[in-house]
VOGU-3710 file (C-alpha; in Angstrom, 3 decimals, decimal comma):
1> mrlflrrrls> 34,243/-68,615/-20,431  35,387/-66,062/-17,912  34,341/-63,032/-20,205  31,133/-65,142/-20,971  30,873/-65,392/-16,618  31,655/-61,900/-16,493  28,517/-60,833/-18,343  26,717/-63,609/-16,814  26,724/-61,762/-13,730  26,343/-58,055/-14,534
11> plklalaggt> 22,760/-57,936/-14,469  22,763/-59,939/-11,128  25,075/-57,160/-9,365  23,626/-54,218/-10,816  20,646/-55,810/-9,290  21,043/-56,069/-5,469  22,788/-52,721/-5,680  19,950/-51,580/-7,015  17,640/-52,935/-4,295  20,125/-52,154/-1,759
21> lfmvvlvvlq> 20,294/-48,020/-2,685  16,048/-48,169/-2,670  15,747/-50,058/0,532  18,035/-47,314/1,750  15,436/-44,311/0,551  13,399/-46,486/2,475  14,841/-46,216/5,894  15,314/-42,784/4,839  12,180/-41,454/4,804  10,643/-44,112/7,267
31> kdvgsgsnsa> 13,086/-42,311/9,948  11,864/-39,217/8,289  8,419/-39,231/8,394  6,870/-37,643/11,371  10,323/-36,482/12,594  10,951/-32,776/13,313  14,685/-32,862/11,821  15,922/-29,869/9,934  16,147/-32,274/7,037  12,532/-32,020/6,672
41> qdpwfqdlve> 12,788/-28,669/6,300  13,999/-28,613/2,377  11,312/-27,707/0,163  12,016/-31,034/-1,732  13,008/-32,896/0,753  9,168/-32,368/2,517  7,518/-32,906/-0,857  9,302/-36,220/-1,833  8,023/-36,934/2,502  4,186/-36,135/1,641
51> rkdrvlvmvr> 4,169/-37,904/-1,101  5,158/-41,421/1,096  2,471/-43,100/-0,218  3,246/-41,998/-4,052  7,203/-42,885/-3,768  6,931/-46,700/-2,339  4,722/-47,607/-5,310  7,099/-45,960/-7,195  9,743/-48,599/-5,401  7,353/-51,328/-5,917
61> gavnnlgfqi> 7,190/-51,176/-9,860  10,822/-50,093/-9,933  11,306/-53,452/-7,717  9,075/-55,447/-9,871  10,670/-53,931/-13,129  14,577/-55,448/-11,409  12,821/-58,575/-11,749  11,978/-58,508/-14,959  15,332/-57,446/-16,159  16,910/-60,368/-14,527
71> gapqppsiee> 14,407/-62,727/-16,539  11,722/-63,697/-14,001  8,436/-61,859/-15,404  5,881/-60,845/-12,268  2,312/-60,139/-13,113  1,002/-56,992/-13,152  -0,569/-56,103/-9,251  -3,878/-55,211/-8,471  -2,935/-51,644/-8,284  -2,258/-51,891/-11,673
81> qqatpdhhcp> -4,534/-52,989/-13,372  -6,522/-50,956/-12,322  -6,878/-47,018/-13,639  -5,934/-44,041/-12,143  -8,391/-42,519/-10,575  -8,734/-39,022/-12,445  -9,553/-36,442/-9,467  -10,447/-34,022/-11,119  -13,056/-36,023/-12,753  -14,676/-38,573/-9,889
91> pghysqaelk> -16,801/-41,640/-10,897  -20,663/-42,400/-11,541  -23,062/-40,839/-12,816  -23,800/-36,207/-12,735  -26,699/-36,302/-9,767  -30,030/-34,211/-10,147  -28,452/-31,695/-7,854  -25,179/-31,143/-10,177  -27,600/-30,702/-13,429  -29,757/-28,309/-11,506
101> palerppqdp> -30,687/-25,135/-14,335  -29,717/-21,987/-14,469  -32,399/-20,579/-13,568  -35,080/-21,866/-11,964  -39,013/-21,479/-13,320  -40,848/-19,265/-10,920  -44,142/-20,991/-10,513  -46,683/-21,053/-13,457  -50,594/-20,468/-13,389  -51,645/-24,010/-14,441
111> qgpgadgrgy> -55,095/-22,439/-16,127  -52,849/-19,468/-17,511  -52,959/-18,756/-21,276  -50,464/-21,176/-22,994  -49,840/-23,213/-20,027  -48,077/-26,365/-19,599  -47,610/-25,762/-23,694  -50,983/-25,192/-24,862  -51,999/-22,912/-27,126  -54,030/-19,806/-26,765
121> eknnmtpeee> -56,206/-18,287/-28,305  -58,712/-15,095/-27,626  -62,197/-15,360/-28,713  -64,585/-12,334/-28,764  -62,123/-10,087/-29,388  -61,987/-5,955/-29,011  -62,202/-3,425/-32,244  -59,000/-3,203/-30,568  -57,580/-6,970/-29,873  -58,570/-7,526/-33,395
131> kekekgmtvn> -56,348/-4,586/-35,158  -53,640/-5,500/-32,322  -53,715/-8,558/-33,521  -53,795/-7,999/-37,441  -50,537/-5,335/-36,687  -48,638/-8,696/-35,263  -49,319/-11,108/-37,786  -48,008/-8,674/-40,750  -44,847/-7,723/-38,972  -43,992/-11,361/-37,749
141> cfnqfssdri> -46,050/-13,548/-39,510  -46,575/-15,251/-36,048  -49,450/-14,250/-33,707  -47,382/-11,732/-31,352  -51,578/-10,924/-29,738  -51,469/-14,501/-28,422  -47,319/-14,792/-27,557  -47,222/-11,662/-25,302  -50,363/-13,181/-23,244  -48,108/-16,321/-22,528
151> slsrslgddt> -45,579/-16,127/-19,532  -42,050/-15,812/-20,488  -41,344/-17,669/-18,257  -43,905/-21,315/-19,316  -43,865/-24,331/-18,034  -44,144/-27,360/-20,630  -45,465/-29,826/-18,414  -44,547/-32,864/-17,961  -41,243/-35,117/-19,464  -43,023/-36,990/-22,139
161> rppecverkf> -40,051/-38,081/-23,959  -39,806/-41,750/-24,565  -38,560/-43,687/-21,151  -34,590/-44,198/-22,136  -34,540/-40,367/-22,854  -35,789/-39,242/-19,095  -34,019/-41,881/-17,440  -30,223/-41,502/-18,903  -27,928/-40,819/-16,837  -24,773/-38,851/-17,767
171> rrcpplptts> -21,534/-39,628/-16,962  -18,835/-37,475/-14,941  -16,097/-38,457/-16,282  -14,763/-37,106/-18,936  -16,908/-34,485/-17,960  -19,827/-32,786/-19,687  -18,224/-30,085/-21,566  -19,285/-25,901/-20,999  -21,418/-24,366/-24,042  -22,290/-20,695/-24,995
181> viivfhneaw> -25,663/-20,468/-26,322  -25,821/-17,974/-29,529  -29,432/-16,546/-30,759  -29,205/-13,983/-33,180  -32,068/-11,801/-34,051  -33,729/-9,150/-35,790  -36,710/-6,890/-35,258  -38,141/-9,962/-33,309  -40,896/-9,829/-31,045  -39,986/-8,807/-27,387
191> stllrtvysv> -42,449/-12,076/-26,106  -40,441/-14,988/-28,592  -37,203/-13,476/-28,125  -37,588/-13,228/-24,203  -39,617/-16,607/-24,541  -36,615/-17,668/-25,826  -33,929/-16,853/-22,996  -36,116/-17,986/-20,475  -36,490/-21,403/-22,216  -33,010/-22,383/-21,891
201> lhtspaallt> -32,040/-20,324/-18,191  -34,511/-22,755/-17,083  -33,736/-26,054/-18,469  -30,051/-25,834/-18,685  -27,845/-26,684/-15,989  -25,879/-24,189/-14,589  -22,611/-25,806/-14,297  -22,712/-26,528/-18,472  -24,322/-23,193/-19,575  -21,711/-20,168/-19,925
211> eiimvddast> -23,546/-17,524/-21,131  -26,335/-16,799/-23,546  -24,875/-13,957/-26,126  -28,182/-12,009/-27,489  -26,562/-10,659/-31,221  -28,287/-8,068/-32,913  -28,357/-7,866/-36,610  -28,836/-4,021/-36,563  -32,703/-4,406/-35,246  -34,689/-0,723/-35,765
221> aehlgtrlde> -37,130/-2,139/-33,985  -37,063/0,430/-30,722  -38,327/-2,406/-27,992  -34,833/-3,874/-29,122  -32,812/-1,308/-28,001  -31,741/0,162/-24,690  -34,768/-1,409/-22,870  -33,346/-4,697/-23,914  -29,887/-4,116/-22,742  -31,139/-2,890/-19,341
231> yvkqlkivkv> -33,719/-5,325/-19,201  -30,678/-8,393/-19,491  -28,559/-6,997/-17,013  -30,452/-9,143/-14,106  -29,541/-12,244/-16,286  -26,232/-12,269/-15,369  -25,067/-14,603/-17,841  -26,960/-13,269/-21,374  -25,616/-9,854/-23,105  -26,017/-7,980/-25,819
241> vrqqerkgli> -23,521/-7,554/-28,729  -24,900/-5,687/-31,349  -24,141/-5,094/-35,304  -24,473/-1,828/-35,993  -25,141/-2,772/-39,894  -27,712/-5,200/-41,649  -25,440/-8,056/-42,378  -27,695/-11,168/-41,920  -27,523/-14,234/-39,965  -24,047/-15,557/-41,189
251> tarllgarga> -21,931/-12,547/-40,013  -24,591/-12,316/-37,223  -23,615/-15,665/-36,023  -19,772/-15,389/-36,803  -19,825/-12,869/-34,600  -21,135/-14,346/-31,470  -18,951/-17,483/-31,904  -15,749/-15,021/-31,973  -16,396/-13,956/-28,368  -17,803/-17,222/-26,824
261> lgeiltflda> -16,149/-18,436/-23,405  -17,734/-22,390/-24,421  -15,937/-24,909/-25,156  -18,980/-25,971/-27,309  -20,890/-23,540/-29,557  -24,976/-24,204/-29,646  -26,961/-22,169/-31,425  -30,575/-21,230/-31,563  -33,365/-19,325/-33,680  -35,084/-16,478/-31,485
271> hcecfhgwle> -38,390/-17,958/-31,577  -37,669/-21,343/-29,448  -38,393/-22,857/-26,462  -36,534/-26,312/-24,614  -38,338/-29,074/-24,264  -36,219/-31,227/-20,699  -33,450/-32,587/-20,820  -32,788/-30,624/-24,199  -29,037/-29,989/-23,895  -27,249/-32,888/-21,831
281> pllariveep> -27,497/-35,411/-24,783  -26,236/-32,517/-27,342  -23,037/-32,470/-25,601  -22,912/-35,660/-24,186  -22,531/-36,860/-27,946  -19,998/-34,292/-28,825  -17,923/-35,602/-25,918  -18,578/-39,039/-27,781  -17,757/-37,777/-31,371  -15,819/-34,463/-31,022
291> tavvspeitt> -16,083/-34,194/-34,669  -19,839/-34,270/-34,468  -22,335/-31,007/-35,083  -25,540/-32,034/-33,509  -29,009/-31,260/-33,752  -32,242/-31,528/-31,508  -35,797/-32,785/-32,616  -37,126/-29,670/-33,869  -40,633/-29,771/-33,014  -43,086/-27,162/-33,498
301> inlndftfnk> -44,589/-24,321/-31,707  -47,841/-23,294/-34,177  -47,277/-19,585/-35,312  -51,296/-19,112/-34,587  -51,985/-20,296/-30,949  -48,072/-21,086/-30,137  -49,273/-24,303/-28,883  -46,395/-26,768/-28,333  -46,119/-29,771/-29,864  -44,746/-32,371/-27,952
311> pvatakarnr> -42,553/-35,420/-27,721  -44,525/-38,514/-27,200  -43,578/-41,493/-24,930  -44,045/-44,567/-27,435  -42,746/-42,254/-30,855  -39,806/-42,924/-32,903  -37,446/-40,484/-35,045  -39,326/-40,379/-38,115  -37,144/-37,565/-39,973  -33,619/-36,790/-41,059
321> gnfdwslsfg> -32,805/-33,231/-43,947  -32,557/-33,946/-47,227  -31,983/-31,568/-49,898  -33,037/-30,986/-53,909  -31,253/-29,850/-57,275  -32,596/-26,280/-56,032  -29,799/-26,391/-53,569  -32,688/-26,121/-51,315  -33,513/-28,219/-47,400  -36,216/-30,727/-46,975
331> wegipehern> -37,269/-33,117/-44,919  -37,442/-37,007/-45,816  -38,258/-40,269/-43,512  -35,295/-42,325/-42,406  -34,460/-45,237/-44,460  -34,800/-48,838/-43,103  -31,259/-49,344/-42,662  -31,032/-46,535/-40,537  -34,238/-47,196/-38,929  -32,737/-50,759/-37,976
341> rrkdetypvk> -29,119/-49,596/-36,621  -30,565/-47,766/-34,111  -32,008/-49,251/-30,755  -33,709/-47,376/-29,108  -34,458/-42,781/-28,735  -31,213/-42,708/-26,838  -28,895/-43,396/-30,484  -28,372/-40,678/-32,545  -30,319/-39,884/-36,385  -27,645/-39,948/-38,770
351> tptfagglfs> -28,612/-36,733/-41,237  -27,283/-36,064/-44,902  -27,935/-32,079/-44,154  -29,216/-30,315/-41,246  -31,931/-27,252/-40,977  -28,536/-25,379/-39,591  -30,993/-23,316/-37,435  -30,563/-25,069/-34,311  -27,521/-26,985/-33,304  -24,503/-27,863/-30,884
361> iskkyfehig> -20,820/-27,775/-32,690  -17,123/-27,615/-30,884  -15,867/-24,098/-30,534  -11,950/-25,734/-31,794  -14,151/-28,533/-34,000  -16,056/-25,386/-35,987  -13,039/-23,432/-36,338  -10,786/-26,598/-37,393  -13,616/-27,069/-40,063  -13,430/-23,250/-41,426
371> tyddkmeiwg> -16,256/-21,998/-39,611  -19,273/-20,459/-41,778  -18,503/-19,022/-45,227  -18,236/-15,601/-44,363  -18,097/-14,429/-47,820  -21,820/-15,534/-48,009  -24,391/-12,625/-47,138  -27,303/-12,415/-45,102  -29,027/-15,644/-45,250  -29,382/-18,670/-47,449
381> genvemsfrv> -27,846/-21,851/-48,839  -25,333/-21,381/-45,608  -26,660/-25,060/-43,443  -26,091/-26,982/-46,886  -22,842/-25,896/-47,612  -22,005/-27,023/-43,794  -23,793/-30,207/-44,350  -21,222/-31,040/-47,848  -18,674/-29,711/-45,914  -18,422/-31,495/-42,887
391> wqcggqleii> -19,339/-35,123/-44,380  -16,795/-34,089/-46,523  -13,943/-33,174/-44,871  -14,723/-35,465/-41,853  -17,423/-35,445/-39,540  -20,555/-36,234/-39,117  -24,193/-34,663/-38,818  -26,462/-35,953/-36,261  -29,822/-35,382/-34,890  -30,126/-36,319/-31,656
401> pcsvvghvfr> -34,063/-37,239/-30,735  -33,068/-37,175/-26,931  -33,171/-33,687/-27,437  -36,042/-31,501/-28,134  -36,643/-28,044/-28,965  -39,750/-26,223/-30,193  -39,211/-23,722/-32,854  -42,111/-21,231/-34,662  -42,369/-22,516/-38,056  -43,607/-19,240/-40,793
411> tksphtfpkg> -45,002/-19,790/-43,646  -42,823/-16,743/-45,196  -40,589/-14,479/-43,918  -41,326/-10,509/-42,264  -38,225/-9,332/-43,316  -36,474/-7,723/-45,973  -33,087/-8,863/-47,459  -30,619/-6,357/-48,427  -29,885/-6,891/-52,173  -32,936/-9,179/-52,534
421> tevitrnqvr> -33,350/-12,470/-52,782  -30,751/-12,584/-55,282  -28,048/-13,776/-52,442  -29,567/-16,886/-51,653  -28,579/-17,726/-55,285  -25,261/-16,068/-55,036  -24,578/-18,459/-52,054  -25,744/-21,341/-53,831  -23,907/-21,195/-56,899  -20,551/-20,693/-54,380
431> laevwmddyk> -21,308/-23,332/-52,204  -21,892/-25,343/-55,319  -18,850/-24,294/-57,108  -16,767/-25,233/-54,065  -18,219/-28,885/-52,796  -20,523/-30,271/-55,423  -18,032/-30,707/-58,504  -19,124/-31,577/-61,838  -22,123/-32,171/-60,269  -23,256/-28,160/-59,961
441> hiyyrrnsna> -24,317/-28,346/-63,343  -27,223/-30,116/-62,714  -28,298/-27,529/-60,054  -27,323/-24,741/-63,053  -29,731/-26,481/-65,418  -32,698/-25,911/-63,177  -32,169/-22,257/-61,977  -30,942/-19,643/-65,005  -30,149/-17,275/-62,815  -27,060/-19,515/-60,996
451> akmakekgfg> -26,248/-20,954/-64,294  -25,835/-17,267/-65,986  -23,956/-15,985/-61,981  -21,778/-18,710/-62,419  -20,409/-18,067/-66,455  -19,802/-14,643/-65,605  -17,861/-15,070/-62,086  -20,474/-13,020/-60,373  -20,498/-15,140/-57,040  -17,023/-13,345/-55,303
461> diservnlre> -13,848/-15,091/-54,722  -13,816/-18,687/-53,319  -10,112/-19,188/-53,244  -9,962/-19,589/-49,410  -12,866/-22,243/-49,206  -11,401/-24,227/-52,418  -7,559/-24,456/-50,270  -9,805/-25,039/-46,703  -11,166/-28,032/-48,631  -7,127/-28,906/-49,917
471> rlqcknftwy> -6,166/-27,957/-46,718  -8,108/-30,514/-45,173  -8,083/-33,175/-47,611  -11,930/-33,443/-47,716  -13,434/-36,109/-50,358  -14,707/-35,721/-53,482  -19,415/-35,070/-54,259  -19,386/-38,566/-56,099  -18,306/-39,809/-52,374  -21,004/-38,048/-50,841
481> lntiypevfv> -23,394/-38,785/-52,840  -22,411/-43,020/-52,406  -22,210/-42,786/-48,636  -23,471/-40,352/-47,252  -26,396/-40,115/-49,470  -27,050/-43,278/-51,180  -30,913/-43,154/-51,217  -30,869/-40,046/-53,699  -31,896/-39,386/-57,114  -29,408/-37,826/-59,165
491> pdltptkfga> -30,407/-37,089/-62,627  -28,551/-37,519/-65,891  -25,883/-35,385/-66,024  -26,274/-35,283/-69,658  -29,681/-34,889/-70,071  -30,451/-35,537/-73,837  -33,033/-31,723/-73,823  -33,552/-29,681/-71,138  -35,522/-26,715/-70,155  -39,156/-24,983/-71,287
501> iknsgaqscl> -41,865/-26,576/-73,216  -43,526/-23,554/-74,962  -46,810/-23,632/-76,723  -45,604/-21,114/-79,616  -49,125/-19,931/-80,891  -50,204/-19,378/-76,850  -46,728/-18,003/-75,842  -47,265/-19,955/-72,481  -45,066/-23,068/-71,098  -45,945/-26,086/-69,346
511> dvgekneggk> -46,030/-25,451/-65,417  -46,145/-28,001/-62,811  -48,122/-24,852/-60,912  -46,766/-24,536/-57,196  -46,786/-26,915/-54,581  -47,579/-30,056/-56,512  -45,275/-33,085/-55,286  -47,300/-35,351/-57,644  -50,850/-36,025/-58,483  -51,734/-33,103/-59,743
521> plimytchnm> -52,900/-31,803/-63,367  -50,498/-29,667/-65,222  -51,556/-26,029/-66,335  -50,109/-23,691/-69,050  -47,939/-20,181/-67,886  -46,716/-17,551/-69,328  -43,397/-18,369/-69,651  -41,133/-16,371/-67,311  -37,305/-18,758/-68,641  -35,930/-19,319/-65,100
531> ggnqyfeyts> -36,739/-22,884/-64,653  -38,312/-24,021/-61,138  -41,902/-24,899/-62,157  -40,838/-24,965/-65,623  -37,670/-27,105/-65,705  -38,201/-30,194/-67,215  -35,895/-33,002/-68,586  -36,420/-35,114/-71,708  -34,281/-37,899/-70,913  -32,373/-41,153/-73,166
541> hkelrhnigk> -35,687/-44,045/-71,602  -38,330/-41,209/-73,431  -39,391/-39,769/-70,367  -40,314/-35,975/-69,363  -38,923/-35,705/-66,032  -39,564/-32,393/-63,692  -37,018/-33,391/-61,555  -35,752/-30,684/-59,208  -37,287/-31,549/-55,413  -38,980/-35,334/-55,958
551> qlclqanpqp> -38,488/-37,050/-59,227  -41,864/-36,358/-60,775  -42,909/-37,689/-64,313  -45,523/-35,951/-67,241  -47,641/-38,794/-66,909  -50,967/-39,888/-69,649  -54,087/-40,294/-68,645  -57,350/-41,695/-70,303  -59,721/-39,045/-72,327  -60,994/-36,582/-70,599
561> dqvkiellal> -58,667/-36,252/-67,746  -55,858/-33,897/-67,548  -52,856/-34,814/-68,279  -50,691/-34,978/-64,627  -47,609/-35,137/-63,141  -46,639/-38,686/-61,445  -43,989/-39,388/-58,874  -41,620/-42,148/-61,272  -42,766/-45,516/-60,729  -39,245/-46,652/-61,264
571> sghstikdgs> -36,220/-44,882/-59,780  -33,949/-43,581/-62,712  -31,144/-46,003/-61,003  -33,406/-49,137/-61,939  -34,299/-47,969/-64,764  -30,573/-46,914/-65,808  -28,996/-50,075/-64,292  -31,557/-53,268/-64,825  -33,219/-52,359/-67,547  -36,743/-51,754/-65,777
581> pisteelwis> -39,222/-51,334/-68,490  -40,811/-47,892/-68,338  -44,558/-47,708/-68,081  -46,912/-47,052/-71,533  -47,792/-43,833/-69,839  -44,639/-42,702/-69,108  -43,234/-42,968/-72,638  -43,194/-39,839/-74,645  -42,212/-39,476/-77,920  -40,918/-37,090/-79,807
591> vrvtigflvt> -42,184/-36,530/-83,195  -40,568/-34,218/-85,929  -43,772/-31,695/-87,386  -42,801/-30,061/-91,279  -44,944/-27,570/-93,005  -45,994/-29,611/-95,560  -47,551/-31,962/-93,641  -51,084/-31,830/-92,357  -51,408/-28,903/-94,922  -55,228/-30,287/-95,750
601> sltkalllrs> -56,333/-29,189/-92,772  -54,099/-26,141/-91,750  -53,784/-22,945/-93,526  -49,990/-22,460/-93,583  -50,266/-19,139/-91,506  -51,312/-21,147/-88,740  -48,927/-23,814/-89,183  -46,253/-20,813/-89,046  -47,708/-19,298/-85,994  -47,820/-22,264/-84,252
611> lslagrpalg> -44,159/-23,749/-84,831  -41,991/-20,723/-85,369  -38,926/-20,090/-83,005  -37,112/-17,516/-82,417  -39,075/-15,556/-84,753  -38,327/-18,045/-87,988  -40,281/-20,895/-89,360  -39,500/-23,981/-89,147  -39,441/-27,200/-87,695  -41,298/-27,948/-84,836
621> rvlvvpnffh> -41,758/-31,555/-82,433  -44,812/-32,212/-80,765  -45,279/-35,094/-77,655  -46,982/-37,980/-78,348  -47,528/-40,993/-76,879  -47,187/-44,281/-78,367  -51,472/-43,944/-79,410  -50,543/-41,006/-81,014  -52,429/-38,597/-79,049  -50,693/-35,668/-78,094
631> lrmmestvfl> -50,980/-33,062/-75,796  -53,348/-30,087/-76,254  -53,837/-26,899/-74,317  -57,214/-25,715/-73,089  -57,275/-22,376/-71,501  -54,717/-22,660/-68,557  -55,292/-26,407/-68,854  -53,333/-29,225/-70,334  -54,954/-32,914/-72,056  -54,268/-35,669/-74,073
641> gtfnaadiii> -56,300/-34,970/-77,389  -56,995/-35,659/-81,054  -53,956/-34,025/-83,288  -54,405/-30,093/-83,825  -51,596/-27,941/-84,671  -52,813/-24,593/-82,883  -52,570/-26,754/-79,761  -49,043/-27,960/-80,918  -46,581/-28,003/-78,315  -42,815/-26,553/-79,024
651> ksfrk> -40,059/-27,647/-76,908  -37,808/-24,975/-76,053  -35,477/-27,435/-75,144  -31,494/-26,757/-75,075  -28,949/-29,551/-76,006
//
C-alpha cells in the first residue's frame, strides 16, 4: 500500500518541483529584462533575454504539458491552433509591383509594322526587296523580310485570355520559384532570335527570372558571333554559351541546363513570343506538383506575315499531345472525361505526350528523372521519349492553358542534319528499346530501317537508360497505354500479315498518298520497301488497315469510283471485344489463284508475269470484296473492277 501511494504521489511532486523551477526562471527573466546588470552581458543569457516572448510561450506550453502528464487534458491554445507564420514567406498574394517585368517594354508605335501582334506584309515591293524576301524564305523557311521590319519589343496588345486567367492571383507562400530560360539556336535569324529574348524580358517578373541562357549550336552565320556577344552585354541577365561542334538540340539543352542557376528550367525555341502572364502559371503549377512537366498553350505566329494568333477570352483548351505508331508527335482533341474534369481554364490539361520545344520543369526533378538521353543525336524523338519516361516513372505531363506562348511553325526545316535524317530513326529505336517493351514491334513493322537497325544493334549502348528505368521503378508500357492513354488504338501485336501490296506485273505498290487522313483515293506508286504510306496490315477480321497515324481502312466503293482509304467505322477494340460486325465495304477476302485458273482467257506467259514472286512462278493472291470485284490498276489509280489477271495485285506481306 505504501509503495502504491509513493507511485501515486511521485508525479505530483515532480509537477510541483517543475513548476517551482519555471517560476524561478520567470522571475530571473523579469528582473533582468531592461536592467544594466553584468549578467545580461553574457552572450547566451543576452540572447535569451532578447527572445523573452518566445521563452514565455515555451514555458506556458511546458506548464500545459505538465498538466497533461498529471492527467488533466487541456485544449490547445489559440496560438497553438494557428500556424506559426513564416517571416520569410509573407501571407497574401503577389502584388503587381512584385511581379513587374525584368525589362519594361519601350513605347511602341500602335501603327507600326506588326504592332499589337498584327501581321505585316509589304505590297508593291522593289526588285531589291523581292530578292531580300526570297533569300530570307530560302534561308529560314519563314518570311524574314517581314520579321526584320517588326519591332524586337513589339506589343501583343491587350490581354485576351479567359477572365479567370487574367484575374488569377498567385500566393506568396509558398513562394513562386525562380527560373532560368534556355533558348537553343542554330543559324537563327537575328530578328526572331532577339524578339524571343526581349519577349521573355518584357513579360517575365524580375523577381522570378534568374537568367536567359542562349545556347549556340555551332552557328556559322556571321551575325551570331561577336556581334551577338557584344549586343547581349547590355541585357545584363542574358548570356551566350556555345558548342563548337554541331551536336544538336538535345546536347545543347543539356549544356544550358548544367550551368543554370534557377530552381526551374524553362526551355523555349528560338522563334517564340510570350503572351501576357505566361510564366507565373507554369511556376505555380510546379509548386503544387513538383513532378509536373508543364507546357504552355502553344499558339501560332504566322510564318508569312508574323501575325500572332491571340487567345480568345471565351475559348476553351481544345488540344493535347499524342503519338502515332511511327513514333511521331501530333495533336488531338481533349477527350470528354478530361474536359469534364476541368472546372475552368486555370485547370491543367493532362496530356499523353508533349511537343517538347516549350516547357518548364524543376531542375532537381529534371536531374532525378534522367534529363535527356544524352546518347540521342541532334534532334528527333526526344520529346516522345521524355513523355513516356515522365509518365511511366511517376511524373505527369500537363498543358497550362493560362500560359500562352506563340511559335513560328515552319513547314520544313531549313537546316541540314549531320549524318542525315537517319539520326531520327536511331533516336526512335533507342526510346522504343528502353520504354516500349513488346509494343516496339508495332513501330518496327512500320519502319523497315528501324527494324533493321534494331536487329543489327545499331542504336548504341542503352544500358544506362535501362538501369535508370530499373532504379526509378518505372511502370511498363502496358500501364501507360491502359492508364494514361486508353483512347489510343493499339494495332495487333501479331497481325495475320503485314507489309506492302504489290502489283508484280507493273512493279508498283498500293500507296495512300501524301497527307491522306481518310476520304482520299489510293494510288499506285513505285515500291520503296520502307513502310510508311505503303504499309498495310491484313487483320484476323479480314480488314485491310493502314494504321500508322489514324486507324484507316481500305474501303470498296461502287463502280466506277476509285477505292479509298477511310477512317474506321469501328475502333479495333470494339471489333475485337464485343464482336461488332465489320461493314461489307471494309471486308476483304484473300483468294488463291493458280496457273490453271482462267487459262481460257489468259496466256500462260501473261499469267506468270503477273503472278511471279521473287522471280518464280507461284501461287498468287488477289484481294476481292464479297461481290467478287477486285482491285484493278489503271495507270496510277486504283479501282474495283472485273477480274483481269494483268491487274492482279500480289501481297508481298510478311508473316
